[in-house]
BAVOBA-735407 format. One record per residue (C-alpha): residue number from 1; residue in three letters; x, y, z. Coordinates in Angstrom, 1 decimal, decimal comma. Each point is the difference from the previous one (the first is absolute). Layout:
BAVOBA-735407
NUM	ALA	X	Y	Z;
...
END
This chain:
BAVOBA-735407
1	UNK	-1,9	15,2	-18,9;
2	UNK	-3,4	-1,6	0,4;
3	UNK	-2,6	1,2	2,5;
4	UNK	-3,4	-1,1	1,0;
5	UNK	-2,6	2,3	1,5;
6	UNK	-1,5	-1,9	3,0;
7	UNK	-2,4	1,1	2,7;
8	UNK	3,0	0,4	2,2;
9	UNK	2,1	2,2	-2,2;
10	UNK	2,1	-0,4	-3,1;
11	UNK	2,0	-3,2	0,2;
12	UNK	3,3	-0,7	-1,9;
13	UNK	0,3	-3,6	-1,2;
14	UNK	1,9	-2,2	-2,4;
15	UNK	-0,9	-3,1	-1,9;
16	UNK	2,6	-2,5	-1,0;
17	UNK	-0,3	-3,4	-1,7;
18	UNK	0,2	-2,2	-3,0;
19	UNK	-0,4	1,8	-3,4;
20	UNK	-0,7	-1,0	-3,5;
21	UNK	2,6	0,7	-2,7;
22	UNK	-1,5	3,3	-0,8;
23	UNK	0,2	1,1	3,6;
24	UNK	-3,7	-0,5	0,9;
25	UNK	-0,9	-1,3	3,5;
26	UNK	-1,3	-3,6	-0,1;
27	UNK	-3,7	0,2	0,8;
28	UNK	-0,3	-3,6	1,1;
29	UNK	2,7	-0,1	2,7;
30	UNK	-1,7	-2,1	2,7;
31	UNK	1,3	1,6	3,2;
32	UNK	0,6	3,6	1,0;
33	UNK	2,5	0,5	2,8;
34	UNK	-0,5	3,4	1,8;
35	UNK	2,6	1,3	2,5;
36	UNK	-0,8	2,4	2,8;
37	UNK	2,8	1,6	2,0;
38	UNK	0,5	1,2	3,6;
39	UNK	-0,1	3,3	1,8;
40	UNK	2,0	2,8	-1,8;
41	UNK	1,1	-2,3	-2,8;
42	UNK	-0,9	-0,2	-3,7;
43	UNK	-0,1	-2,4	-2,9;
44	UNK	3,8	-0,1	-0,3;
45	UNK	0,3	-2,3	3,0;
46	UNK	-1,3	-2,8	-2,3;
47	UNK	2,4	0,5	-2,9;
48	UNK	1,7	-3,3	0,5;
49	UNK	-3,4	-1,8	0,2;
50	UNK	-1,2	1,7	-3,2;
51	UNK	3,0	-1,2	-2,0;
52	UNK	-0,3	-3,5	1,4;
53	UNK	-3,7	-0,3	-0,9;
54	UNK	-0,7	2,1	-3,1;
55	UNK	0,8	-2,7	-2,5;
56	UNK	-2,7	-2,3	1,4;
57	UNK	-2,6	2,1	1,8;
58	UNK	-1,8	3,3	-0,4;
59	UNK	1,5	2,1	2,7;
60	UNK	-1,6	3,2	1,4;
61	UNK	1,8	2,2	2,5;
62	UNK	-1,1	3,4	1,3;
63	UNK	0,8	2,8	2,3;
64	UNK	-2,7	-0,2	2,7;
65	UNK	-2,0	3,2	0,5;
66	UNK	2,1	2,7	1,6;
67	UNK	3,3	-1,8	-0,9;
68	UNK	2,6	0,4	-2,7;
69	UNK	-1,4	1,5	-3,2;
70	UNK	-3,6	-0,5	1,0;
71	UNK	-2,0	3,1	1,0;
72	UNK	0,3	1,2	3,6;
73	UNK	-3,3	-0,8	1,8;
74	UNK	-1,8	0,8	3,2;
75	UNK	1,4	-2,6	2,4;
76	UNK	-2,6	0,6	2,7;
77	UNK	-2,5	-2,9	0,1;
78	UNK	0,4	-3,7	-0,7;
79	UNK	2,9	-0,3	-2,5;
80	UNK	0,1	-3,7	-0,9;
81	UNK	-3,7	-0,2	-0,8;
82	UNK	0,2	2,9	-2,4;
83	UNK	3,3	-1,2	-1,5;
84	UNK	-1,5	-3,4	-0,5;
85	UNK	-3,0	1,4	-1,8;
86	UNK	2,3	2,0	-2,3;
87	UNK	1,9	-3,2	-0,9;
88	UNK	-3,3	-1,8	-0,8;
89	UNK	-0,9	3,0	-2,2;
90	UNK	3,4	-0,4	-1,8;
91	UNK	-0,5	-3,7	-0,4;
92	UNK	-3,4	0,7	-1,5;
93	UNK	1,6	2,4	-2,4;
94	UNK	2,6	-2,7	-1,0;
95	UNK	-2,7	-2,7	-0,3;
96	UNK	2,0	-2,2	2,3;
97	UNK	-2,1	-3,1	0,8;
98	UNK	2,4	-2,3	1,8;
99	UNK	2,3	1,8	2,4;
100	UNK	2,7	-0,9	2,5;
101	UNK	0,7	2,8	2,4;
102	UNK	3,5	0,6	1,5;
103	UNK	0,0	2,3	3,0;
104	UNK	3,0	1,2	2,0;
105	UNK	-0,7	1,3	3,6;
106	UNK	-2,7	2,6	-0,5;
107	UNK	-0,6	-1,5	-3,5;
108	UNK	-0,9	-3,2	1,8;
109	UNK	-2,9	1,7	1,8;
110	UNK	-1,1	1,8	-3,2;
111	UNK	0,0	-3,3	-1,9;
112	UNK	-2,1	-1,8	2,5;
113	UNK	-2,6	2,8	-0,4;
114	UNK	0,2	-0,3	-3,8;
115	UNK	-0,8	-3,7	0,3;
116	UNK	-2,9	0,6	2,4;
117	UNK	-1,5	2,6	-2,3;
118	UNK	0,5	-2,0	-3,2;
119	UNK	0,4	-3,7	0,9;
120	UNK	-1,1	-1,3	-3,4;
121	UNK	3,2	1,0	-1,7;
122	UNK	2,6	-0,5	2,7;
123	UNK	1,3	-3,6	-0,3;
124	UNK	3,0	0,4	2,3;
125	UNK	2,0	2,4	2,1;
126	UNK	3,5	0,4	1,3;
127	UNK	0,8	1,8	3,3;
128	UNK	3,5	1,1	0,7;
129	UNK	0,5	1,4	3,5;
130	UNK	-3,8	0,3	0,3;
131	UNK	-2,6	-0,4	2,6;
132	UNK	-3,3	-1,9	-0,2;
133	UNK	-3,1	2,2	0,3;
134	UNK	-2,0	-3,1	1,0;
135	UNK	-0,7	-0,4	2,9;
136	UNK	0,3	3,6	1,1;
137	UNK	2,3	1,0	2,8;
138	UNK	-1,1	1,2	3,4;
139	UNK	-1,3	3,6	0,1;
140	UNK	2,6	0,5	2,8;
141	UNK	2,6	0,5	-2,8;
142	UNK	-1,4	3,4	-0,5;
143	UNK	1,4	1,1	3,4;
144	UNK	3,4	0,0	-1,6;
145	UNK	-0,9	2,5	-2,7;
146	UNK	0,7	3,2	2,0;
147	UNK	3,4	-1,3	1,0;
148	UNK	0,8	-1,0	-3,6;
149	UNK	-1,2	3,3	-1,3;
150	UNK	2,0	2,0	2,5;
151	UNK	3,2	-2,0	-0,5;
152	UNK	-0,1	0,6	-3,8;
153	UNK	-0,9	3,6	0,4;
154	UNK	2,9	0,8	2,4;
155	UNK	2,7	-2,0	-1,8;
156	UNK	2,2	2,1	-2,2;
157	UNK	-0,5	-0,6	-3,7;
158	UNK	3,4	-1,3	-1,2;
159	UNK	0,6	-2,3	3,0;
160	UNK	-3,6	-1,3	-0,4;
161	UNK	0,5	-0,9	-3,6;
162	UNK	3,3	-1,7	0,7;
163	UNK	-1,6	-2,0	2,8;
164	UNK	-2,9	-0,9	-2,2;
165	UNK	2,4	-1,4	-2,6;
166	UNK	2,2	-1,8	2,5;
167	UNK	-2,9	-1,8	1,6;
168	UNK	-1,5	-1,1	-3,3;
169	UNK	3,0	-1,0	-2,2;
170	UNK	3,3	-1,7	0,1;
171	UNK	1,7	0,9	-3,3;
172	UNK	1,5	3,4	-0,5;
173	UNK	-1,9	0,5	-3,3;
174	UNK	-3,3	-0,8	1,7;
175	UNK	0,7	2,4	2,9;
176	UNK	1,0	2,8	-2,5;
177	UNK	-3,2	-0,5	-1,9;
178	UNK	-2,1	0,2	3,2;
179	UNK	1,7	3,1	1,2;
180	UNK	-0,6	1,6	-3,4;
181	UNK	-3,8	-0,8	-0,1;
182	UNK	-0,4	1,0	3,7;
183	UNK	1,5	3,4	-0,7;
184	UNK	-2,3	0,4	-3,0;
185	UNK	-3,1	-1,2	1,9;
186	UNK	0,6	1,9	3,3;
187	UNK	-0,7	-0,6	3,7;
188	UNK	-3,8	0,8	-0,3;
189	UNK	-0,6	-2,9	-2,4;
190	UNK	2,0	-2,4	2,2;
191	UNK	-1,9	1,1	3,1;
192	UNK	-3,5	-0,1	-1,5;
193	UNK	0,4	-3,3	-1,8;
194	UNK	1,6	-1,7	2,9;
195	UNK	-2,9	1,0	2,2;
196	UNK	-2,5	-1,0	-2,7;
197	UNK	1,6	-3,5	-0,2;
198	UNK	-0,8	-0,4	3,7;
199	UNK	-3,6	1,1	-0,6;
200	UNK	-0,1	-2,5	-2,9;
201	UNK	1,1	-2,9	2,1;
202	UNK	-2,6	0,8	2,7;
203	UNK	-2,8	0,4	-2,6;
204	UNK	1,0	-3,2	-1,9;
205	UNK	-1,9	-1,6	-2,8;
206	UNK	-3,2	-2,0	0,3;
207	UNK	1,3	-3,5	-1,0;
208	UNK	3,0	-2,0	-0,8;
209	UNK	1,2	0,2	-3,6;
210	UNK	-0,8	-3,1	-2,0;
211	UNK	2,9	-0,5	-2,4;
212	UNK	3,6	-1,4	-0,1;
213	UNK	2,3	2,3	1,9;
214	UNK	3,8	0,4	0,4;
215	UNK	1,0	1,6	3,3;
216	UNK	3,7	0,9	0,2;
217	UNK	2,5	2,2	1,9;
218	UNK	3,7	0,5	0,2;
219	UNK	2,0	-1,9	2,5;
220	UNK	1,0	3,3	1,7;
221	UNK	-3,6	1,2	0,1;
222	UNK	-1,3	1,5	3,3;
223	UNK	-1,0	-2,7	2,5;
224	UNK	-3,6	0,9	0,3;
225	UNK	-0,5	-0,3	-3,8;
226	UNK	1,8	-3,3	-0,1;
227	UNK	-2,1	-1,4	2,8;
228	UNK	-3,2	1,3	-1,6;
229	UNK	0,9	-1,6	-3,4;
230	UNK	0,1	-3,5	1,7;
231	UNK	-3,4	0,6	1,6;
232	UNK	-1,4	1,4	-3,3;
233	UNK	1,2	-3,0	-1,9;
234	UNK	-1,4	-2,5	2,5;
235	UNK	-3,4	1,7	-0,2;
236	UNK	-0,1	0,4	-3,8;
237	UNK	-0,9	-3,2	-1,9;
238	UNK	1,9	-0,4	-3,2;
239	UNK	2,8	2,4	1,0;
240	UNK	3,8	-0,4	-0,3;
241	UNK	2,5	1,6	2,4;
242	UNK	3,4	1,0	-1,3;
243	UNK	3,0	1,6	1,7;
244	UNK	2,3	2,0	-2,2;
245	UNK	3,6	-0,3	1,1;
246	UNK	2,3	2,9	0,3;
247	UNK	-2,9	2,5	-0,1;
248	UNK	-1,9	2,4	2,3;
249	UNK	-3,4	1,6	-0,5;
250	UNK	0,6	1,0	-3,6;
251	UNK	1,1	-3,6	-0,9;
252	UNK	-0,9	0,4	-3,7;
253	UNK	2,8	2,6	-0,3;
254	UNK	2,5	-1,4	2,6;
255	UNK	0,0	-3,5	-1,6;
256	UNK	-1,9	0,2	-3,3;
257	UNK	1,2	-3,3	-1,4;
258	UNK	-1,2	-2,0	3,1;
259	UNK	-3,3	1,9	0,1;
260	UNK	-0,6	-0,4	-3,7;
261	UNK	0,6	-3,7	0,2;
262	UNK	-2,7	-0,5	2,6;
263	UNK	-2,3	2,4	-1,9;
264	UNK	0,3	-1,8	-3,3;
265	UNK	-0,4	-3,4	1,6;
266	UNK	-3,3	1,3	1,6;
267	UNK	-1,2	1,6	-3,3;
268	UNK	0,7	-3,2	-1,9;
269	UNK	-2,1	-1,9	2,6;
270	UNK	-2,9	2,4	-0,3;
271	UNK	0,2	-0,1	-3,8;
272	UNK	0,0	-3,8	0,0;
273	UNK	-2,9	-0,1	2,3;
274	UNK	-1,9	2,3	-2,3;
275	UNK	0,8	-2,1	-3,0;
276	UNK	-1,2	-3,1	1,8;
277	UNK	-3,2	1,7	1,1;
278	UNK	-0,6	1,3	-3,6;
279	UNK	0,6	-3,5	-1,4;
280	UNK	-2,4	-1,5	2,5;
281	UNK	-2,7	2,6	-0,8;
282	UNK	0,5	-0,7	-3,7;
283	UNK	-0,3	-3,8	0,5;
284	UNK	-3,2	0,5	2,1;
285	UNK	-1,5	2,2	-2,7;
286	UNK	0,8	-2,4	-2,8;
287	UNK	-1,2	-3,0	2,1;
288	UNK	-3,3	1,8	0,7;
289	UNK	-0,4	0,8	-3,7;
290	UNK	0,5	-3,7	-0,9;
291	UNK	-2,6	-1,1	2,6;
292	UNK	-2,5	2,6	-1,4;
293	UNK	0,6	-1,2	-3,6;
294	UNK	-0,2	-3,7	0,8;
295	UNK	-3,2	-1,6	-1,3;
296	UNK	-2,5	-1,2	2,5;
297	UNK	-0,4	-3,7	0,3;
298	UNK	-3,5	-1,5	-0,6;
299	UNK	-1,3	-2,5	2,5;
END
């Protein structure tokens, strides 16, 4: 097990990717793909994505603070901002210079804050069942927080976890996974992070993210998220909207082959754009050097 001591607790993470023949990680792999999961979940939700990408990309997955094998943390206060800072600390430790962020649900909010805090290294992001933090939503949304808090607090544990799974997944294996992680995480984490997501949407981020973006959701996703995805895509230049068939909120587990197909297509486009930009920059530099070396003509 590999852990990183961040300012928001001890974080469990894994790094996968191309290796040399002696098992050493390739230092020159151009793109790091980092996955961030949703409420109660852990890195295991992305197992199908890791296996699909690890031969071509450097893949980083983690258990967000307070989740899975990461240290239990104080959940009072702004969660996504602190989690985003912890991720940027981890990316510093890994010396990741060109990063594509993949966030699912809560992970989408966290990834947006990662990009705001460290825009120089984030070259793209994928949002599955996510919500744009720009522009911020009306402060009136906070009026629903007491009702949400009371509903979760009064709901019996086992029925709550079963309902949580049924309203986020189609496939039996995905539902079983969600019930498992909900049981491990507990009602308090669900309640506090659900309320914090509302606060996060009201607070928002200061500006629109400036990089290519893939916005996607399952075809059985909740209606308000499907409608918001269309609005987000229309307002976000350079974005692509994808609907994953036969999938709910956890589309990457419900239909991994369909999600992986759209993800790889997007990553290839980001990589190609980076190669073109690198080649253009190299040509400009060489052309500038030739001009500087050219002898001056005499009149």
